[in-house]
Steps between C-alpha positions, in 0.01 A plus 500: 500500500679160541454200281503138629753251381376126481164582679429131542782485764405613847779447761438487884831671554635626156873594522832532335419602145792516254522552126712253301520402137169683402301356790403602854559247767343518841419287805211397727696443811230344699374302202856375441487592124690676236325668202617638173304697236581716204318833444316374191232302689639152426425226750726538821740224607468371861749292701396341819762452773499321838629781707466885503684690229500886503759667287711470183790642307629467147775257421628374154244250373243545785444632832626475858215440741483534876304259707457444875792253497737596223600707192436309179596507128189473303446426130154623391517296168532158679356603847790341668692654798831432662601613853779746511533577875287439818306791643393446860413138426532418866232749591163377407340794669631748246470552122643721234339830413600796276821483291669666202822495313747783560707678229818307576353148436395424853154377616343632819228306684318561826354243731222528758273292723224300336238578762665749731688776328716610797853646474661192651399298194596726211821557321651635185751300288710557177601231261815590308693279264410163686505629854203595716570744776269641768503869502269601776264332752225637718271597202136398559379520143773580246369672188580774239833358393625708206809683393609841362586516124874518582483209735665696783187516714260234612142538653302267720197531730375346825128521431431443869692818578338701212836614382722463187882527568776577269842336505825614339672218303856453384622428137419129544147575654593418857349735772709780642429671834146469639165545331314824554124582482401600143126542551271460794139379422360548852273770364425335176195274418662162457833338575801472263507160321700433178682765297691563178722781387435700168754663263502816703582321827148526642344216694164377411370345826195265537288597802347202691162632614546819298334403161782666307856515392694811615790666312781620729773721351870443602449747782217309655218739397187369326418653160255238337267207572291248314175401656401132468165305560634294795622595843779250537752608238821298524779556245561685165730423214572654163438304181464525125644832375577574869219767502247243634477443864362162615379475857395191693233492773351269756175388649661330802341604836187645347164382630207429269368847515824652409568260232166580345591864511822433334434254213830593335708414800768241432544598134792660319447864393692688210523862453696746278751726665687813368837399614636168384633227727832321475567147373533256788876397527630150450602310817860358488483135620875458523803705431372620162344849491 
């Protein structure tokens, strides 16, 4: 049975949860908002933006945020942000989507079309010590960005293809060779959305349209799942003692009847897991690890 964090908050498109300094942060991409809440029921904090924000990573003194036009340094105490580097700022038809820090201090972020998720619009980038580099284009809906415990393997999905890919990484976290299929979801109820890796190297994958989070072992086989009271499950994150899995969800695209049937859609769920997660790495903004 899953609990609900901050039940007063309902997101049209909840995404990008990350645990930092005793609080969970997450986004409503379509609502252009960032939320933060501790697990003790205290009043959440809300920041309203003027563009779409979707993902975050930890940095000293705050967070790195990804938006439709840039990567930003954000101070939760003051609510101020400063632009680090442009991200497809010249392409108003796209926005950022899923993202996560790698084990070497880099930050990966995907982009996609705002209204038409076609391969020509999507790409995958890595920000590393002040430089943003495009790693791959032709991805319709980039998702499931996460990394093996030793940092030598990355994962990403194209939700439109119903596949998660695995990609070998070098000692500095740059891709080597070509990605290979890790798991095919063609026969699974729901498509792969966000994902996070636990201490055993297994992926917890949110299933958009599947009402659950699925655990995939490092060999790609499924061995556990957590059922949730919403169909559009978007992204998991470990928090607290790292045995708590927080999962965002969405009501975007549901008609009135479907929303009535899913009153919890758009909320953040929390469930205990047997295998702990890993702390989110710090992102290096310059030459300092």
